Structures are given as structure tokens and as C-alpha cells.
N, CA, C and O atoms as a CHARMM CRD file, in Angstrom:
* protein
*
  320
    1    1 UNK  N     19.71500  13.88500 -35.03300 PROA 1      0.00000
    2    1 UNK  CA    18.66100  12.94900 -33.90500 PROA 1      0.00000
    3    1 UNK  C     18.26300  11.75500 -34.59300 PROA 1      0.00000
    4    1 UNK  O     17.07400  11.50100 -34.40400 PROA 1      0.00000
    5    2 UNK  N     19.03000  10.71700 -35.52900 PROA 2      0.00000
    6    2 UNK  CA    18.33700   9.73000 -35.43100 PROA 2      0.00000
    7    2 UNK  C     18.38200   8.75200 -34.57500 PROA 2      0.00000
    8    2 UNK  O     17.63700   7.77300 -34.54800 PROA 2      0.00000
    9    3 UNK  N     19.63200   9.11000 -33.55800 PROA 3      0.00000
   10    3 UNK  CA    19.99500   8.15500 -32.89800 PROA 3      0.00000
   11    3 UNK  C     18.87200   8.31600 -31.79200 PROA 3      0.00000
   12    3 UNK  O     18.76700   7.46700 -30.90700 PROA 3      0.00000
   13    4 UNK  N     17.87900   9.62100 -31.86400 PROA 4      0.00000
   14    4 UNK  CA    17.38000   9.48600 -30.59700 PROA 4      0.00000
   15    4 UNK  C     15.93400   8.75200 -30.65500 PROA 4      0.00000
   16    4 UNK  O     15.23000   9.02200 -31.62800 PROA 4      0.00000
   17    5 UNK  N     15.50000   7.95500 -29.80400 PROA 5      0.00000
   18    5 UNK  CA    14.42300   6.78600 -29.53600 PROA 5      0.00000
   19    5 UNK  C     13.20000   7.48600 -29.67500 PROA 5      0.00000
   20    5 UNK  O     12.95900   8.52600 -29.06100 PROA 5      0.00000
   21    6 UNK  N     12.45300   6.96100 -30.43800 PROA 6      0.00000
   22    6 UNK  CA    10.79200   7.27000 -30.91400 PROA 6      0.00000
   23    6 UNK  C     10.29900   7.10900 -29.59300 PROA 6      0.00000
   24    6 UNK  O     10.64300   6.20400 -28.83300 PROA 6      0.00000
   25    7 UNK  N      9.48500   8.01000 -29.33900 PROA 7      0.00000
   26    7 UNK  CA     8.82800   7.54700 -27.91000 PROA 7      0.00000
   27    7 UNK  C      7.44000   6.93200 -28.65600 PROA 7      0.00000
   28    7 UNK  O      6.77900   7.29400 -29.63000 PROA 7      0.00000
   29    8 UNK  N      7.33200   5.68400 -27.58000 PROA 8      0.00000
   30    8 UNK  CA     6.09200   4.88000 -27.90300 PROA 8      0.00000
   31    8 UNK  C      5.37100   5.13800 -26.83600 PROA 8      0.00000
   32    8 UNK  O      5.80400   5.73400 -25.84900 PROA 8      0.00000
   33    9 UNK  N      4.10000   4.65800 -26.98200 PROA 9      0.00000
   34    9 UNK  CA     2.96400   5.19700 -26.41800 PROA 9      0.00000
   35    9 UNK  C      3.08500   3.59700 -25.01100 PROA 9      0.00000
   36    9 UNK  O      2.67200   3.62200 -23.85200 PROA 9      0.00000
   37   10 UNK  N      3.82800   2.35600 -25.79200 PROA 10     0.00000
   38   10 UNK  CA     3.41200   1.25300 -24.89800 PROA 10     0.00000
   39   10 UNK  C      4.59000   0.86400 -24.20900 PROA 10     0.00000
   40   10 UNK  O      5.61000   1.53200 -24.37700 PROA 10     0.00000
   41   11 UNK  N      4.59500  -0.12800 -23.45200 PROA 11     0.00000
   42   11 UNK  CA     5.81600  -0.69600 -22.95600 PROA 11     0.00000
   43   11 UNK  C      5.51400  -2.35900 -23.00400 PROA 11     0.00000
   44   11 UNK  O      4.36800  -2.76000 -23.20700 PROA 11     0.00000
   45   12 UNK  N      6.55700  -3.21900 -22.81600 PROA 12     0.00000
   46   12 UNK  CA     6.93000  -4.82700 -22.96000 PROA 12     0.00000
   47   12 UNK  C      6.46300  -5.77200 -21.42200 PROA 12     0.00000
   48   12 UNK  O      6.64600  -5.48100 -20.24000 PROA 12     0.00000
   49   13 UNK  N      6.09800  -6.44300 -21.77700 PROA 13     0.00000
   50   13 UNK  CA     5.81700  -7.48900 -20.41700 PROA 13     0.00000
   51   13 UNK  C      7.05100  -8.12300 -20.47700 PROA 13     0.00000
   52   13 UNK  O      7.56500  -8.41400 -21.55700 PROA 13     0.00000
   53   14 UNK  N      7.59500  -8.37200 -19.35100 PROA 14     0.00000
   54   14 UNK  CA     9.29200  -9.04000 -19.31900 PROA 14     0.00000
   55   14 UNK  C      8.81300 -10.71400 -19.12200 PROA 14     0.00000
   56   14 UNK  O      7.62600 -11.00100 -19.27100 PROA 14     0.00000
   57   15 UNK  N      9.56000 -11.49700 -18.87000 PROA 15     0.00000
   58   15 UNK  CA     9.45400 -13.21000 -19.36600 PROA 15     0.00000
   59   15 UNK  C      9.22800 -13.29800 -17.85800 PROA 15     0.00000
   60   15 UNK  O      8.84000 -14.40600 -17.48500 PROA 15     0.00000
   61   16 UNK  N      9.42000 -12.17600 -16.71000 PROA 16     0.00000
   62   16 UNK  CA     9.03100 -12.10200 -15.43000 PROA 16     0.00000
   63   16 UNK  C      7.75400 -11.77700 -14.99200 PROA 16     0.00000
   64   16 UNK  O      7.33500 -12.23600 -13.92900 PROA 16     0.00000
   65   17 UNK  N      7.18200 -11.14300 -15.58900 PROA 17     0.00000
   66   17 UNK  CA     5.53300 -10.35300 -15.83500 PROA 17     0.00000
   67   17 UNK  C      5.62700  -9.47600 -15.19900 PROA 17     0.00000
   68   17 UNK  O      4.88800  -9.23500 -14.24400 PROA 17     0.00000
   69   18 UNK  N      6.89700  -8.53900 -15.71500 PROA 18     0.00000
   70   18 UNK  CA     7.11100  -7.21500 -14.67700 PROA 18     0.00000
   71   18 UNK  C      6.78700  -6.40600 -16.20900 PROA 18     0.00000
   72   18 UNK  O      6.94600  -6.80800 -17.36200 PROA 18     0.00000
   73   19 UNK  N      6.24100  -5.03500 -15.64500 PROA 19     0.00000
   74   19 UNK  CA     5.84000  -3.88600 -16.96200 PROA 19     0.00000
   75   19 UNK  C      6.67400  -2.49300 -16.17400 PROA 19     0.00000
   76   19 UNK  O      6.59000  -2.15100 -14.99400 PROA 19     0.00000
   77   20 UNK  N      7.42000  -1.91200 -17.20400 PROA 20     0.00000
   78   20 UNK  CA     7.34700  -0.16500 -16.53700 PROA 20     0.00000
   79   20 UNK  C      6.64600   0.64200 -16.83000 PROA 20     0.00000
   80   20 UNK  O      6.31700   0.61300 -18.01500 PROA 20     0.00000
   81   21 UNK  N      6.17800   1.52100 -16.15200 PROA 21     0.00000
   82   21 UNK  CA     5.01800   2.02200 -16.12800 PROA 21     0.00000
   83   21 UNK  C      5.72100   3.77000 -16.54000 PROA 21     0.00000
   84   21 UNK  O      6.58300   4.29000 -15.83200 PROA 21     0.00000
   85   22 UNK  N      5.24800   4.31600 -17.55200 PROA 22     0.00000
   86   22 UNK  CA     5.60600   5.58800 -18.30600 PROA 22     0.00000
   87   22 UNK  C      5.43000   6.47200 -16.97700 PROA 22     0.00000
   88   22 UNK  O      4.37900   6.56300 -16.34200 PROA 22     0.00000
   89   23 UNK  N      7.06900   7.33100 -16.55800 PROA 23     0.00000
   90   23 UNK  CA     6.59400   8.46000 -15.77200 PROA 23     0.00000
   91   23 UNK  C      5.43100   9.37800 -15.77900 PROA 23     0.00000
   92   23 UNK  O      4.94000  10.10800 -14.91700 PROA 23     0.00000
   93   24 UNK  N      5.10900   9.09000 -17.15400 PROA 24     0.00000
   94   24 UNK  CA     3.67400  10.68800 -17.46000 PROA 24     0.00000
   95   24 UNK  C      2.45800  10.07200 -16.68600 PROA 24     0.00000
   96   24 UNK  O      1.69100  10.71800 -15.97300 PROA 24     0.00000
   97   25 UNK  N      2.38800   8.47300 -16.98100 PROA 25     0.00000
   98   25 UNK  CA     1.36400   8.05300 -16.61600 PROA 25     0.00000
   99   25 UNK  C      1.53400   8.00000 -14.82300 PROA 25     0.00000
  100   25 UNK  O      0.47800   8.13300 -14.20400 PROA 25     0.00000
  101   26 UNK  N      2.67000   7.83300 -14.10100 PROA 26     0.00000
  102   26 UNK  CA     2.16600   7.61200 -12.93100 PROA 26     0.00000
  103   26 UNK  C      2.01600   9.13400 -12.47000 PROA 26     0.00000
  104   26 UNK  O      1.11200   9.44900 -11.69700 PROA 26     0.00000
  105   27 UNK  N      2.70200   9.83800 -12.84400 PROA 27     0.00000
  106   27 UNK  CA     2.37800  11.46300 -12.40700 PROA 27     0.00000
  107   27 UNK  C      1.20700  11.90800 -12.34200 PROA 27     0.00000
  108   27 UNK  O      0.60400  12.52400 -11.46300 PROA 27     0.00000
  109   28 UNK  N      0.80300  11.38300 -13.80200 PROA 28     0.00000
  110   28 UNK  CA    -0.92700  11.77300 -13.76500 PROA 28     0.00000
  111   28 UNK  C     -1.66800  10.70400 -12.77900 PROA 28     0.00000
  112   28 UNK  O     -2.54400  11.25900 -12.11600 PROA 28     0.00000
  113   29 UNK  N     -1.58200   9.81300 -12.61300 PROA 29     0.00000
  114   29 UNK  CA    -2.17600   8.74800 -11.58300 PROA 29     0.00000
  115   29 UNK  C     -1.72500   9.24900 -10.29100 PROA 29     0.00000
  116   29 UNK  O     -2.65900   9.02400  -9.52000 PROA 29     0.00000
  117   30 UNK  N     -0.53600   9.95200  -9.49900 PROA 30     0.00000
  118   30 UNK  CA    -0.14500  10.50500  -8.50400 PROA 30     0.00000
  119   30 UNK  C      0.06400   9.49600  -7.79500 PROA 30     0.00000
  120   30 UNK  O     -0.43500   9.31400  -6.68400 PROA 30     0.00000
  121   31 UNK  N      0.96800   8.60200  -8.48700 PROA 31     0.00000
  122   31 UNK  CA     1.75800   7.40000  -8.00100 PROA 31     0.00000
  123   31 UNK  C      2.81800   7.29500  -7.46800 PROA 31     0.00000
  124   31 UNK  O      2.68900   8.20700  -6.65200 PROA 31     0.00000
  125   32 UNK  N      3.74700   6.90900  -7.29000 PROA 32     0.00000
  126   32 UNK  CA     4.93000   7.07400  -6.99500 PROA 32     0.00000
  127   32 UNK  C      6.10400   5.91200  -6.56100 PROA 32     0.00000
  128   32 UNK  O      5.73100   5.04200  -5.77400 PROA 32     0.00000
  129   33 UNK  N      7.27600   5.87800  -6.97000 PROA 33     0.00000
  130   33 UNK  CA     8.40900   4.43700  -6.58700 PROA 33     0.00000
  131   33 UNK  C      8.18800   3.98000  -5.43300 PROA 33     0.00000
  132   33 UNK  O      8.48500   4.62300  -4.42600 PROA 33     0.00000
  133   34 UNK  N      7.63000   2.79100  -5.39500 PROA 34     0.00000
  134   34 UNK  CA     7.83800   2.33100  -4.04800 PROA 34     0.00000
  135   34 UNK  C      6.18600   2.35700  -3.25100 PROA 34     0.00000
  136   34 UNK  O      6.15400   2.02900  -2.06500 PROA 34     0.00000
  137   35 UNK  N      5.14100   2.67000  -3.80300 PROA 35     0.00000
  138   35 UNK  CA     3.95600   2.44100  -4.06000 PROA 35     0.00000
  139   35 UNK  C      3.62900   0.81300  -3.90500 PROA 35     0.00000
  140   35 UNK  O      3.99200  -0.09900  -4.64800 PROA 35     0.00000
  141   36 UNK  N      2.88100   0.75700  -2.78100 PROA 36     0.00000
  142   36 UNK  CA     2.05700  -0.75200  -3.08700 PROA 36     0.00000
  143   36 UNK  C      0.89500  -0.69500  -4.08500 PROA 36     0.00000
  144   36 UNK  O      0.05600   0.19300  -3.93800 PROA 36     0.00000
  145   37 UNK  N      0.80100  -1.42200  -4.91600 PROA 37     0.00000
  146   37 UNK  CA    -0.81700  -1.22800  -5.70100 PROA 37     0.00000
  147   37 UNK  C     -1.25900  -2.68100  -6.23100 PROA 37     0.00000
  148   37 UNK  O     -0.61300  -3.71800  -6.38400 PROA 37     0.00000
  149   38 UNK  N     -2.58200  -2.36200  -6.44900 PROA 38     0.00000
  150   38 UNK  CA    -2.92300  -4.14000  -6.77000 PROA 38     0.00000
  151   38 UNK  C     -3.69200  -4.05000  -8.00700 PROA 38     0.00000
  152   38 UNK  O     -4.61200  -3.27800  -8.27800 PROA 38     0.00000
  153   39 UNK  N     -3.18700  -4.92500  -8.67500 PROA 39     0.00000
  154   39 UNK  CA    -3.88100  -5.16500 -10.13100 PROA 39     0.00000
  155   39 UNK  C     -4.88300  -5.73800 -10.44700 PROA 39     0.00000
  156   39 UNK  O     -5.08800  -6.82300  -9.90300 PROA 39     0.00000
  157   40 UNK  N     -5.68300  -5.32200 -11.24700 PROA 40     0.00000
  158   40 UNK  CA    -6.99100  -6.80000 -11.21000 PROA 40     0.00000
  159   40 UNK  C     -7.31600  -6.57100 -12.94300 PROA 40     0.00000
  160   40 UNK  O     -6.97800  -5.55200 -13.54500 PROA 40     0.00000
  161   41 UNK  N     -7.75600  -7.28800 -13.33100 PROA 41     0.00000
  162   41 UNK  CA    -8.30400  -7.42100 -15.06800 PROA 41     0.00000
  163   41 UNK  C     -9.44400  -6.76800 -14.94600 PROA 41     0.00000
  164   41 UNK  O    -10.10700  -6.87900 -13.91500 PROA 41     0.00000
  165   42 UNK  N     -9.80300  -6.06300 -15.88600 PROA 42     0.00000
  166   42 UNK  CA   -10.60500  -5.41000 -16.60100 PROA 42     0.00000
  167   42 UNK  C    -11.44600  -5.51500 -17.82800 PROA 42     0.00000
  168   42 UNK  O    -11.98800  -4.51900 -18.30700 PROA 42     0.00000
  169   43 UNK  N    -11.58100  -6.89900 -18.42600 PROA 43     0.00000
  170   43 UNK  CA   -11.75100  -7.33100 -19.57500 PROA 43     0.00000
  171   43 UNK  C    -10.44500  -7.60400 -20.33900 PROA 43     0.00000
  172   43 UNK  O     -9.35200  -7.42900 -19.79900 PROA 43     0.00000
  173   44 UNK  N    -10.59300  -8.08900 -21.75400 PROA 44     0.00000
  174   44 UNK  CA    -9.49500  -8.88200 -22.32400 PROA 44     0.00000
  175   44 UNK  C     -8.52400  -7.53000 -22.95800 PROA 44     0.00000
  176   44 UNK  O     -8.75700  -6.52500 -23.63100 PROA 44     0.00000
  177   45 UNK  N     -7.27700  -8.18300 -22.28900 PROA 45     0.00000
  178   45 UNK  CA    -6.41600  -6.74400 -22.79000 PROA 45     0.00000
  179   45 UNK  C     -5.80400  -5.76700 -21.78900 PROA 45     0.00000
  180   45 UNK  O     -4.71000  -5.21500 -21.90600 PROA 45     0.00000
  181   46 UNK  N     -6.95600  -5.59900 -20.46700 PROA 46     0.00000
  182   46 UNK  CA    -6.95700  -4.24000 -19.85200 PROA 46     0.00000
  183   46 UNK  C     -7.03000  -5.00800 -18.32300 PROA 46     0.00000
  184   46 UNK  O     -7.82900  -5.85100 -17.91400 PROA 46     0.00000
  185   47 UNK  N     -5.70800  -4.28000 -17.56500 PROA 47     0.00000
  186   47 UNK  CA    -5.24200  -4.10600 -16.45900 PROA 47     0.00000
  187   47 UNK  C     -5.39400  -2.98600 -16.13100 PROA 47     0.00000
  188   47 UNK  O     -5.21800  -2.00100 -16.84700 PROA 47     0.00000
  189   48 UNK  N     -5.80600  -3.00400 -14.78600 PROA 48     0.00000
  190   48 UNK  CA    -6.13200  -1.69500 -13.73200 PROA 48     0.00000
  191   48 UNK  C     -4.97300  -1.66100 -12.35700 PROA 48     0.00000
  192   48 UNK  O     -4.83900  -2.63900 -11.62200 PROA 48     0.00000
  193   49 UNK  N     -4.46000  -0.81600 -12.23700 PROA 49     0.00000
  194   49 UNK  CA    -3.64200  -0.56600 -11.07800 PROA 49     0.00000
  195   49 UNK  C     -4.01300   0.53400  -9.91600 PROA 49     0.00000
  196   49 UNK  O     -3.99400   1.74300 -10.14800 PROA 49     0.00000
  197   50 UNK  N     -4.36500  -0.04400  -8.59300 PROA 50     0.00000
  198   50 UNK  CA    -4.74900   0.81900  -8.05100 PROA 50     0.00000
  199   50 UNK  C     -3.98600   0.67100  -6.47600 PROA 50     0.00000
  200   50 UNK  O     -3.92000  -0.27500  -5.69100 PROA 50     0.00000
  201   51 UNK  N     -3.51300   1.92800  -6.43600 PROA 51     0.00000
  202   51 UNK  CA    -2.98500   2.19500  -4.61400 PROA 51     0.00000
  203   51 UNK  C     -3.83000   1.11000  -3.81300 PROA 51     0.00000
  204   51 UNK  O     -5.04900   0.95400  -3.74100 PROA 51     0.00000
  205   52 UNK  N     -2.65300   0.33300  -3.17000 PROA 52     0.00000
  206   52 UNK  CA    -3.27400  -0.20000  -1.85200 PROA 52     0.00000
  207   52 UNK  C     -3.48700  -0.03200  -0.96400 PROA 52     0.00000
  208   52 UNK  O     -2.62100   0.38400  -0.19300 PROA 52     0.00000
  209   53 UNK  N     -4.82200  -0.27200  -0.54800 PROA 53     0.00000
  210   53 UNK  CA    -5.27900   0.90200   0.53600 PROA 53     0.00000
  211   53 UNK  C     -4.37600   0.06000   1.91300 PROA 53     0.00000
  212   53 UNK  O     -4.22200  -1.15400   2.04300 PROA 53     0.00000
  213   54 UNK  N     -3.84300   1.24800   2.89100 PROA 54     0.00000
  214   54 UNK  CA    -3.48900   0.80100   4.08200 PROA 54     0.00000
  215   54 UNK  C     -4.23700   0.77500   4.95200 PROA 54     0.00000
  216   54 UNK  O     -4.85400   1.78500   5.29200 PROA 54     0.00000
  217   55 UNK  N     -4.40000  -0.57600   5.63300 PROA 55     0.00000
  218   55 UNK  CA    -6.14500  -0.58100   6.71800 PROA 55     0.00000
  219   55 UNK  C     -5.23000  -0.22900   7.71900 PROA 55     0.00000
  220   55 UNK  O     -5.89000   0.43300   8.52100 PROA 55     0.00000
  221   56 UNK  N     -4.29600  -0.29200   8.03900 PROA 56     0.00000
  222   56 UNK  CA    -3.85100  -0.01400   9.46500 PROA 56     0.00000
  223   56 UNK  C     -4.01900   1.80800   9.39700 PROA 56     0.00000
  224   56 UNK  O     -4.89500   2.38300  10.04400 PROA 56     0.00000
  225   57 UNK  N     -3.11200   2.48000   8.58600 PROA 57     0.00000
  226   57 UNK  CA    -2.68600   3.61200   8.45800 PROA 57     0.00000
  227   57 UNK  C     -4.48900   4.23900   8.46500 PROA 57     0.00000
  228   57 UNK  O     -4.53600   5.36000   8.97100 PROA 57     0.00000
  229   58 UNK  N     -5.37800   3.90100   8.17200 PROA 58     0.00000
  230   58 UNK  CA    -6.92600   4.71900   7.82400 PROA 58     0.00000
  231   58 UNK  C     -7.54800   4.67300   8.95400 PROA 58     0.00000
  232   58 UNK  O     -8.51400   5.40000   9.18500 PROA 58     0.00000
  233   59 UNK  N     -6.96500   3.61600   9.99800 PROA 59     0.00000
  234   59 UNK  CA    -7.68800   3.73300  11.48600 PROA 59     0.00000
  235   59 UNK  C     -6.65700   4.42100  12.19900 PROA 59     0.00000
  236   59 UNK  O     -7.15000   5.20800  13.00600 PROA 59     0.00000
  237   60 UNK  N     -5.65900   4.41600  12.19800 PROA 60     0.00000
  238   60 UNK  CA    -4.55200   4.66000  12.86300 PROA 60     0.00000
  239   60 UNK  C     -5.15200   6.34800  13.77100 PROA 60     0.00000
  240   60 UNK  O     -5.67900   7.17800  13.03000 PROA 60     0.00000
  241   61 UNK  N     -5.06500   6.57800  14.75800 PROA 61     0.00000
  242   61 UNK  CA    -5.39700   7.86500  15.87800 PROA 61     0.00000
  243   61 UNK  C     -6.87600   8.30600  15.54900 PROA 61     0.00000
  244   61 UNK  O     -7.30300   9.44400  15.74500 PROA 61     0.00000
  245   62 UNK  N     -7.55600   7.32500  15.05700 PROA 62     0.00000
  246   62 UNK  CA    -9.09900   7.45200  14.89500 PROA 62     0.00000
  247   62 UNK  C    -10.24600   7.56500  16.88500 PROA 62     0.00000
  248   62 UNK  O    -11.35500   7.84900  17.33800 PROA 62     0.00000
  249   63 UNK  N     -9.07700   7.16700  17.23500 PROA 63     0.00000
  250   63 UNK  CA    -9.74700   7.29200  18.85500 PROA 63     0.00000
  251   63 UNK  C     -9.07300   7.72400  19.58000 PROA 63     0.00000
  252   63 UNK  O     -9.03100   7.31200  20.73900 PROA 63     0.00000
  253   64 UNK  N     -8.34000   8.68000  19.13800 PROA 64     0.00000
  254   64 UNK  CA    -7.66400  10.20900  20.07400 PROA 64     0.00000
  255   64 UNK  C     -8.02400  10.71000  20.73700 PROA 64     0.00000
  256   64 UNK  O     -8.69000  11.34400  19.91800 PROA 64     0.00000
  257   65 UNK  N     -8.39100  11.29700  21.96000 PROA 65     0.00000
  258   65 UNK  CA    -9.01600  11.49100  23.22100 PROA 65     0.00000
  259   65 UNK  C    -10.31100  10.84500  23.11500 PROA 65     0.00000
  260   65 UNK  O    -11.17200  11.63000  22.71700 PROA 65     0.00000
  261   66 UNK  N    -10.67200   9.83300  23.31000 PROA 66     0.00000
  262   66 UNK  CA   -11.66300   8.80500  23.56700 PROA 66     0.00000
  263   66 UNK  C    -11.58000   8.82300  25.06200 PROA 66     0.00000
  264   66 UNK  O    -12.49200   9.28600  25.74800 PROA 66     0.00000
  265   67 UNK  N    -10.34500   8.25300  25.62800 PROA 67     0.00000
  266   67 UNK  CA    -9.79400   8.12800  26.95200 PROA 67     0.00000
  267   67 UNK  C     -9.00500   9.01600  27.82100 PROA 67     0.00000
  268   67 UNK  O     -8.01800   9.59900  27.37100 PROA 67     0.00000
  269   68 UNK  N     -9.30300   9.12200  28.77200 PROA 68     0.00000
  270   68 UNK  CA    -8.65000   9.93200  29.55200 PROA 68     0.00000
  271   68 UNK  C     -7.39600   9.55200  29.96200 PROA 68     0.00000
  272   68 UNK  O     -7.24200   8.40900  30.39400 PROA 68     0.00000
  273   69 UNK  N     -6.52100  10.27800  29.90200 PROA 69     0.00000
  274   69 UNK  CA    -5.18500  10.17400  29.82800 PROA 69     0.00000
  275   69 UNK  C     -4.96500   9.79100  31.39300 PROA 69     0.00000
  276   69 UNK  O     -5.32300  10.41100  32.39400 PROA 69     0.00000
  277   70 UNK  N     -4.08100   8.25500  31.24200 PROA 70     0.00000
  278   70 UNK  CA    -3.65200   7.38600  31.72500 PROA 70     0.00000
  279   70 UNK  C     -4.17600   6.11300  32.00600 PROA 70     0.00000
  280   70 UNK  O     -3.77100   5.21900  32.75000 PROA 70     0.00000
  281   71 UNK  N     -5.29000   6.21500  31.16400 PROA 71     0.00000
  282   71 UNK  CA    -6.84400   5.05200  31.71400 PROA 71     0.00000
  283   71 UNK  C     -6.08300   3.63600  31.03100 PROA 71     0.00000
  284   71 UNK  O     -6.04800   2.51800  31.54400 PROA 71     0.00000
  285   72 UNK  N     -5.47100   4.08500  29.65800 PROA 72     0.00000
  286   72 UNK  CA    -5.26900   2.77900  29.15600 PROA 72     0.00000
  287   72 UNK  C     -4.17000   1.76500  30.06600 PROA 72     0.00000
  288   72 UNK  O     -4.20400   0.55400  30.28300 PROA 72     0.00000
  289   73 UNK  N     -3.30200   2.71300  30.43800 PROA 73     0.00000
  290   73 UNK  CA    -1.87700   2.36800  31.23900 PROA 73     0.00000
  291   73 UNK  C     -2.64600   1.58600  32.20800 PROA 73     0.00000
  292   73 UNK  O     -2.82000   0.36900  32.13800 PROA 73     0.00000
  293   74 UNK  N     -3.15700   2.47100  33.24200 PROA 74     0.00000
  294   74 UNK  CA    -3.96700   1.85600  33.91500 PROA 74     0.00000
  295   74 UNK  C     -4.82800   0.18100  33.86800 PROA 74     0.00000
  296   74 UNK  O     -4.86300  -0.76300  34.65700 PROA 74     0.00000
  297   75 UNK  N     -5.22200   0.35300  33.00500 PROA 75     0.00000
  298   75 UNK  CA    -6.05900  -0.66400  32.18700 PROA 75     0.00000
  299   75 UNK  C     -5.21500  -1.79600  31.72000 PROA 75     0.00000
  300   75 UNK  O     -5.50600  -2.99200  31.67300 PROA 75     0.00000
  301   76 UNK  N     -4.68200  -1.50300  31.55800 PROA 76     0.00000
  302   76 UNK  CA    -3.02200  -2.91900  31.22300 PROA 76     0.00000
  303   76 UNK  C     -2.32200  -3.40100  32.16600 PROA 76     0.00000
  304   76 UNK  O     -1.86500  -4.53700  32.03600 PROA 76     0.00000
  305   77 UNK  N     -2.04400  -2.54500  33.49300 PROA 77     0.00000
  306   77 UNK  CA    -1.57200  -3.22100  34.69100 PROA 77     0.00000
  307   77 UNK  C     -2.25800  -3.94200  35.35600 PROA 77     0.00000
  308   77 UNK  O     -1.71900  -4.75800  36.10500 PROA 77     0.00000
  309   78 UNK  N     -3.82700  -3.82700  35.25400 PROA 78     0.00000
  310   78 UNK  CA    -4.90600  -4.87500  35.47200 PROA 78     0.00000
  311   78 UNK  C     -4.26900  -6.26300  35.48800 PROA 78     0.00000
  312   78 UNK  O     -4.02400  -6.95600  36.47600 PROA 78     0.00000
  313   79 UNK  N     -4.01900  -6.57100  34.02200 PROA 79     0.00000
  314   79 UNK  CA    -4.03800  -7.50200  33.39300 PROA 79     0.00000
  315   79 UNK  C     -2.95600  -8.74100  34.17600 PROA 79     0.00000
  316   79 UNK  O     -2.99500  -9.96900  34.24100 PROA 79     0.00000
  317   80 UNK  N     -1.98100  -7.64100  34.72200 PROA 80     0.00000
  318   80 UNK  CA    -0.89700  -8.16800  35.69600 PROA 80     0.00000
  319   80 UNK  C     -1.09300  -9.32500  36.38300 PROA 80     0.00000
  320   80 UNK  O     -0.22800  -9.73900  37.15500 PROA 80     0.00000
């Protein structure tokens, strides 16, 4: 068992300023590989990562059912 790596709490910042986030922390935070996050400083030695909000997705489908069927197409045709 001597060859088994000891579990470390921390990670190292690479020369390219990249950090590997431990899988346990990712799972607890509900984050998945490929998601976009925003990093912000929260005091000396502390950086907080937050899931980036997709503004377009938050408004997508919000006005479904507001206009009668076909009215938007009719309005678009008026522009020509």
C-alpha cells in the first residue's frame, strides 16, 4: 500500500493558472465538466467559482402563448 497516493485536500495552480477541482467538491457543488463558471476573488487566498448564468436560456420560452398562432409570421412578412 505504500505506492498509493495520499489523499490531499488541496490542488496546485499550474504555470497557466489552471486548477484541477477535486471530483468530490464538484459533485457537492452540483457542477459538471464542461460547464462555464465565473471566478471572483473573495478576500486574500480565497477564490469562489459560481456557475455562469445563461441569460438567453433564462428568457427562452418566456413569452410562449402570448401571441396568436401565425401573427408573428404575418408581422415579419410586413417588413418585406
